[in-house]
PLY file of the C-alpha trace (Angstrom):
ply
format ascii 1.0
element vertex 276
property float x
property float y
property float z
element edge 275
property int vertex1
property int vertex2
end_header
-3.99 16.78 -9.08
-6.23 14.75 -11.33
-6.20 11.00 -11.27
-4.71 10.27 -14.75
-2.21 7.54 -14.05
-4.50 4.54 -14.56
-5.59 5.63 -18.07
-2.00 6.51 -19.00
-0.73 3.10 -18.08
-3.55 1.31 -19.95
-2.70 3.36 -23.05
0.94 2.72 -22.73
0.40 -1.06 -22.47
-1.86 -1.12 -25.54
0.52 1.04 -27.61
3.48 -1.11 -26.77
1.72 -4.36 -27.83
0.49 -2.86 -31.10
3.92 -1.46 -31.98
5.71 -4.80 -31.61
3.05 -7.07 -33.03
5.04 -7.53 -36.30
8.53 -7.62 -34.67
8.64 -11.23 -33.40
7.84 -12.87 -30.16
11.05 -11.88 -28.37
10.42 -8.16 -28.96
6.82 -8.44 -27.84
7.91 -10.20 -24.64
10.50 -7.48 -23.97
7.95 -4.71 -24.40
5.40 -6.46 -22.12
8.14 -6.98 -19.56
9.12 -3.36 -19.57
5.55 -2.19 -19.10
5.06 -4.77 -16.39
8.06 -3.44 -14.48
6.69 0.09 -14.69
3.28 -1.04 -13.47
5.00 -2.85 -10.58
6.83 0.29 -9.56
3.60 2.34 -9.68
1.82 -0.31 -7.59
4.58 -0.20 -4.98
4.49 3.59 -4.84
0.74 3.68 -4.67
0.74 1.31 -1.69
3.31 3.46 0.14
1.33 6.57 -0.58
-1.96 5.09 0.64
-0.36 3.71 3.76
1.26 7.09 4.58
-1.97 9.03 4.03
-3.99 6.61 6.22
-1.74 6.96 9.30
-1.89 10.78 9.80
1.46 11.80 11.23
5.17 11.00 11.39
8.34 11.83 13.25
10.56 13.26 10.55
14.09 14.60 10.12
13.90 17.05 7.24
16.67 19.00 5.42
15.86 21.71 2.91
18.50 23.10 0.65
17.35 26.04 -1.59
20.57 26.05 -3.54
21.26 29.63 -2.58
22.47 29.01 1.00
23.36 26.14 3.31
20.81 23.46 4.17
18.27 24.03 6.93
17.53 21.07 9.16
14.25 20.51 11.04
13.25 17.60 13.22
9.89 16.84 14.87
6.28 15.84 14.29
4.46 16.45 11.03
0.73 15.79 10.87
-1.69 15.80 7.86
-4.81 13.90 8.97
-6.69 17.21 9.85
-4.87 19.80 7.72
-1.12 20.29 7.64
0.53 20.88 11.06
3.98 20.53 12.48
5.89 20.97 15.76
9.64 20.89 15.10
13.03 22.07 16.20
14.99 23.99 13.56
18.72 24.80 13.29
18.83 28.47 14.36
22.01 29.52 12.58
21.20 27.74 9.31
17.83 29.63 9.28
19.61 32.96 10.00
17.58 33.47 13.15
20.43 33.99 15.61
19.69 37.68 15.81
16.39 36.95 17.58
17.22 33.60 19.22
20.50 32.57 20.77
19.80 28.86 21.44
21.20 26.47 18.79
17.66 25.12 18.06
14.54 27.16 17.55
11.09 25.70 18.28
8.75 26.18 15.30
5.03 25.49 15.02
2.84 25.52 11.95
-0.90 25.73 12.71
-3.73 26.56 10.24
-1.39 28.20 7.78
0.46 30.26 10.41
4.15 29.92 11.50
5.16 30.46 15.13
8.81 30.83 16.15
9.94 30.62 19.79
12.55 33.38 20.24
14.30 35.33 22.95
11.81 37.72 24.71
11.80 41.30 23.33
13.31 43.65 25.78
11.86 46.97 24.45
9.43 48.38 22.01
5.85 47.42 21.15
6.53 43.69 21.56
8.38 43.95 24.95
8.08 40.67 26.88
6.76 38.64 23.98
8.75 35.51 23.18
7.03 34.12 20.13
6.96 35.52 16.55
3.92 34.87 14.38
3.97 35.06 10.62
0.95 34.13 8.48
1.96 31.97 5.52
0.29 34.47 3.08
3.10 36.94 3.84
5.61 34.61 2.15
3.60 32.47 -0.26
0.62 34.71 -1.11
-2.98 34.04 -0.18
-3.48 31.10 -2.61
-0.18 29.54 -1.71
-0.87 29.77 2.03
-4.27 28.19 1.54
-2.71 25.32 -0.37
-0.15 24.68 2.37
-2.68 24.91 5.15
-4.84 22.27 3.46
-2.28 19.51 3.02
-0.19 20.37 0.01
3.04 21.00 1.95
2.96 17.87 4.11
5.00 14.68 3.72
1.76 12.93 2.87
1.14 15.33 -0.04
4.67 14.72 -1.30
3.98 10.94 -1.32
0.71 11.54 -3.14
2.64 13.30 -5.95
4.22 9.89 -6.72
0.91 8.69 -8.15
1.27 11.22 -10.98
4.86 10.41 -11.82
6.31 9.12 -15.11
9.70 7.74 -15.99
9.63 5.51 -12.91
12.29 2.94 -12.14
13.17 0.45 -9.41
16.86 1.05 -8.38
17.08 -2.05 -6.19
17.68 -2.86 -2.61
19.46 -0.40 -0.29
19.99 -0.09 3.48
18.84 3.31 4.87
19.09 4.24 8.58
19.75 0.58 9.32
16.62 -0.59 7.50
16.34 -2.66 4.32
14.45 -0.71 1.64
13.67 -0.72 -2.06
14.90 2.44 -3.81
12.55 3.99 -6.42
13.01 7.00 -8.69
10.19 8.94 -10.43
9.58 12.23 -12.20
6.54 14.45 -11.82
6.28 16.68 -14.90
4.95 20.26 -15.01
1.46 19.24 -16.12
1.06 17.07 -13.00
2.58 19.30 -10.26
-0.94 20.05 -9.07
-2.38 22.83 -6.91
0.97 24.15 -5.68
2.06 25.19 -9.22
-1.13 27.20 -9.72
-1.17 28.55 -6.24
2.39 29.88 -6.12
2.63 31.18 -9.73
5.83 32.18 -11.43
6.50 35.31 -9.32
6.28 33.75 -5.86
9.33 33.33 -3.56
9.01 29.53 -3.80
9.01 29.43 -7.60
11.95 31.84 -7.71
13.87 29.53 -5.28
13.16 26.33 -7.15
12.96 27.27 -10.81
11.18 23.92 -11.15
9.64 22.64 -14.37
9.44 19.12 -12.90
10.05 17.30 -9.62
12.53 14.43 -9.44
11.54 12.15 -6.57
13.45 9.32 -4.95
11.78 7.23 -2.27
13.13 4.38 -0.19
10.32 2.08 0.88
10.58 -0.47 3.73
9.03 -3.97 3.88
6.01 -2.47 5.66
5.18 -0.40 2.53
6.01 2.87 4.34
8.65 5.36 3.20
11.96 5.37 5.10
13.38 8.31 3.13
11.91 10.66 0.55
14.06 13.04 -1.52
12.60 15.68 -3.87
14.61 17.85 -6.20
12.73 20.81 -7.57
14.99 22.98 -9.69
17.64 24.39 -7.38
15.83 23.17 -4.21
16.35 19.71 -2.64
14.17 18.43 0.26
15.07 15.23 2.02
12.83 13.59 4.66
13.86 10.68 6.88
10.83 9.06 8.49
11.52 7.79 12.07
8.07 6.46 12.92
4.44 6.91 11.94
1.37 7.45 14.10
-2.14 8.83 14.26
-3.12 12.44 13.48
-1.88 14.80 16.23
-2.91 18.31 17.28
-0.59 21.33 17.59
-1.57 24.21 19.84
-0.40 27.73 18.98
1.17 29.81 21.77
-0.95 32.24 23.74
-1.70 35.55 21.89
-0.36 37.52 24.87
3.11 36.07 24.23
3.04 36.46 20.42
4.45 39.27 18.29
2.60 39.33 14.96
5.15 40.22 12.29
3.03 39.23 9.30
2.80 42.77 7.89
6.49 43.35 8.42
7.43 40.26 6.50
4.91 40.94 3.74
6.41 44.39 3.12
9.88 42.90 2.93
8.68 40.39 0.40
7.11 43.09 -1.77
10.32 45.19 -1.63
12.44 42.18 -2.58
10.00 41.31 -5.39
0 1
1 2
2 3
3 4
4 5
5 6
6 7
7 8
8 9
9 10
10 11
11 12
12 13
13 14
14 15
15 16
16 17
17 18
18 19
19 20
20 21
21 22
22 23
23 24
24 25
25 26
26 27
27 28
28 29
29 30
30 31
31 32
32 33
33 34
34 35
35 36
36 37
37 38
38 39
39 40
40 41
41 42
42 43
43 44
44 45
45 46
46 47
47 48
48 49
49 50
50 51
51 52
52 53
53 54
54 55
55 56
56 57
57 58
58 59
59 60
60 61
61 62
62 63
63 64
64 65
65 66
66 67
67 68
68 69
69 70
70 71
71 72
72 73
73 74
74 75
75 76
76 77
77 78
78 79
79 80
80 81
81 82
82 83
83 84
84 85
85 86
86 87
87 88
88 89
89 90
90 91
91 92
92 93
93 94
94 95
95 96
96 97
97 98
98 99
99 100
100 101
101 102
102 103
103 104
104 105
105 106
106 107
107 108
108 109
109 110
110 111
111 112
112 113
113 114
114 115
115 116
116 117
117 118
118 119
119 120
120 121
121 122
122 123
123 124
124 125
125 126
126 127
127 128
128 129
129 130
130 131
131 132
132 133
133 134
134 135
135 136
136 137
137 138
138 139
139 140
140 141
141 142
142 143
143 144
144 145
145 146
146 147
147 148
148 149
149 150
150 151
151 152
152 153
153 154
154 155
155 156
156 157
157 158
158 159
159 160
160 161
161 162
162 163
163 164
164 165
165 166
166 167
167 168
168 169
169 170
170 171
171 172
172 173
173 174
174 175
175 176
176 177
177 178
178 179
179 180
180 181
181 182
182 183
183 184
184 185
185 186
186 187
187 188
188 189
189 190
190 191
191 192
192 193
193 194
194 195
195 196
196 197
197 198
198 199
199 200
200 201
201 202
202 203
203 204
204 205
205 206
206 207
207 208
208 209
209 210
210 211
211 212
212 213
213 214
214 215
215 216
216 217
217 218
218 219
219 220
220 221
221 222
222 223
223 224
224 225
225 226
226 227
227 228
228 229
229 230
230 231
231 232
232 233
233 234
234 235
235 236
236 237
237 238
238 239
239 240
240 241
241 242
242 243
243 244
244 245
245 246
246 247
247 248
248 249
249 250
250 251
251 252
252 253
253 254
254 255
255 256
256 257
257 258
258 259
259 260
260 261
261 262
262 263
263 264
264 265
265 266
266 267
267 268
268 269
269 270
270 271
271 272
272 273
273 274
274 275
């Protein structure tokens, strides 16, 4: 993403003042007030973004609804200070993983662009005794998409950074979320500012097929400490909601031992090609 918002707001302010210069003092004051409100929203969102990025990790409850099946809930630690990492518990049934894991929650790790799923140990075949499944992100998102995710582009911090490039912003007022007093903001990130992920995934990728997104509608509830309490993103048919429990320093996530891991990257990649 390129830093265009500053120039855009300067241009907007100038244009508004020129347009109303012959329309009386009251109209001019209204225009200036409207632009001032927009600048105030952007300033608040920028503060929240910068604070989030500086801290490095958060405990998050996340729900993803692709619009094609029920929502999938995940809860745990997301880290972005040294690349995108997470260590979470995921709803097994919602993720359709009950065939390989009978517990109601599945432990999932994401390390250096690779997903690891803690499953029931294989009882036969080439993976006998192994109790983790490994899938490289490239099998699902393609090489460029996986590289984008592994860098930071899939993290909560990256989602917050997208707010800097939003337009059509508004302050929706005070609201209590998870017992905390927040200010509710709404913003839209258009197609020209969707950044690296748009180019990385391309129109034929599984993610773009799931979302059908030409823009991202974002709502964020910001606490008195200038940190997000809730972030909701709607991208076409997909909706992602994150509730932030607490923030902290960058953390590390260690993948499971190779001896316990069944690498299913090639299997998943073939399935994706067949579905495509």
